[in-house]
C-alpha positions, 0 to 999 in steps of 0.5 A, a space after each residue: 603974858 603979864 605973868 611972864 612980865 612980872 617974873 622978868 621984873 621980879 614982881 612977887 619974887 621971893 627974897 634970896 638969901 646968900 650965904 658967904 663962903 668962908 675964905 680960904 688962905 693958901 700959904 706957900 713955902 718959898 725955898 731958895 735954890 742951892 748954889 754949888 760953886 765950882 772948884 778949880 785947882 789952878 788958873 790953867 783950868 780957868 784959862 780953858 773956859 770961855 769969857 762967857 762961862 767965866 762971867 757966869 762962874 764969877 757971879 756965883 762967887 759975887 763978882 761981876 766980870 767985864 767981858 770986854 777985858 782980855 782973858 788973862 785979866 779975867 782969869 786973874 780977877 776970878 782967881 782972886 775971888 775964888 781964893 778969898 
């Protein structure tokens, strides 16, 4: 019984030597997504799109469109951005 208690509290225990593991560094390569800008020949093609779709396309061209405006105003604003 006393041997069990000695083992429990470490009396007469051997010293343990811990060896540090080498640090491993992981490098990640970050790739940027390729953005393909859609091409439009004229305003009629833009007028066929919904306001939401025009807003998404405007973001690819760096223009933030306000969907509260009329569709004609959005088409003109997006057309100017495309033709820059």
